[in-house]
C-alpha positions in Angstrom: 3.1 2.2 3.2 3.9 -0.5 5.7 6.2 -2.9 6.1 7.4 -5.6 7.0 10.7 -7.6 8.5 11.1 -11.6 9.7 13.2 -13.8 9.1 13.7 -14.7 4.8 13.1 -18.4 6.4 9.5 -17.1 7.1 8.9 -15.1 3.0 6.9 -17.8 1.0 9.4 -17.3 -1.6 12.4 -18.2 0.8 13.0 -21.7 -1.2 14.2 -19.4 -3.9 16.7 -17.9 -1.3 18.2 -21.0 -0.3 18.8 -22.6 -3.0 20.1 -19.6 -4.9 22.4 -19.7 -1.6 22.3 -22.3 0.1 20.9 -23.6 3.8 23.7 -21.3 5.8 23.4 -17.9 4.2 19.3 -17.8 3.9 19.2 -19.3 7.9 20.5 -15.8 8.9 18.9 -13.4 6.4 15.9 -11.5 6.1 13.6 -10.2 4.7 11.5 -6.9 4.0 7.7 -7.1 2.5 5.8 -4.0 1.7 2.1 -3.4 1.6 -0.1 -1.2 -0.1 -0.8 2.1 2.1 -3.8 2.1 4.3 -4.2 -1.6 4.7 -2.5 -3.1 8.2 0.4 -5.2 7.3 -1.5 -8.2 8.8 -4.3 -7.8 6.9 -2.3 -6.9 3.1 -0.2 -10.1 4.4 -2.5 -12.3 4.3 -5.1 -10.9 1.3 -2.2 -10.3 -1.7 1.5 -12.0 -0.4 1.6 -12.5 -4.4 1.5 -9.3 -5.3 3.7 -7.7 -2.8 7.2 -6.6 -3.5 10.1 -8.8 -0.7 13.7 -7.4 -0.4 16.2 -10.1 1.3 19.0 -9.0 2.6 21.6 -11.6 2.6 25.1 -11.2 4.4 27.7 -12.9 1.8 30.9 -14.0 2.9 30.2 -10.4 5.0 29.3 -8.3 2.1 25.8 -7.2 2.7 23.0 -8.3 -0.8 20.0 -7.5 -1.4 17.4 -10.0 -4.0 14.4 -8.5 -4.5 11.2 -10.5 -5.6 8.7 -8.0 -7.8 5.2 -9.4 -8.3 
């Protein structure tokens, strides 16, 4: 499927990551979002961001963690 990658602060659920891990980790984290096959990612994210799985990559004291929000 289509995948988008951008700073975690630009995702609609970034507040959950900021609350759980703090401002410093949140500010340096990235997110991958998976769209539906056959639909350009830019169209998908505007249409169905609530149905999009979000995978946050967090650098917590030098160890990478994956934080997933799947709707």
